[in-house]
C-alpha angles and dihedrals in degrees: 000000000000128000096257093050089052090046089050094053093044092052091044093053093045088051092051094045092046091047090054089046088055092049096045093048092087094146101043112048095179091060089045090054090049091052087052090055090053088048091052092048093050090051089049085053090056091049093054088051084056089052091243097132097162090054091049093054094045088049089057100039101040103032103023093042116022102031096044090048088051091047090051092045090056092046091050093042092053092045096208106188102156123078106243093182115092116223094250091056089053094054089049091049091048094046091050087049092050089052090049094049092051089049092049092046089049092051092046091053091047091051091048095050094046095044116173131180112266117235117255117267121246120258114277093016110173094002127136096257095053095044094046093048092048094047095048099039114028098022107032095113089053094047091051091047091052092049090050089048094051090047091053090049092051089049091049092048089052096050092049091048092048089050093054093048095053094051 
């Protein structure tokens, strides 16, 4: 096996393990958010292996940085100290995560044993030009909808924070 293949499997395993860490950290949301950051960095490593450097940087800056910071801001704003999940629900969640982990591990072993050569990537894959053209032609409506949704979420968070300060 070559070095990029070994790195791909290492990043993939790290992404799966940290995603499971995020799901299984039901009681500690900050630890779950940090596991989410590790997942995003592992995915960015996979994008670097695919020579999509722009997508890797966007993955770390937007998802690993801004979204996780927004998530932590909301968690700290709501100040959820009590455990709202009954113990029976936690067992069900952990059992579902275990089944998912076994399934992903089975699929990973199946892929490693039946290893095939990947097709070559198209020219300019993951570059600035392709991403910009795709965002502002094919996906412009989705980009604008996401910006409106994020703006509404920020306004809602400010209203909730202002209400807590006045009382």
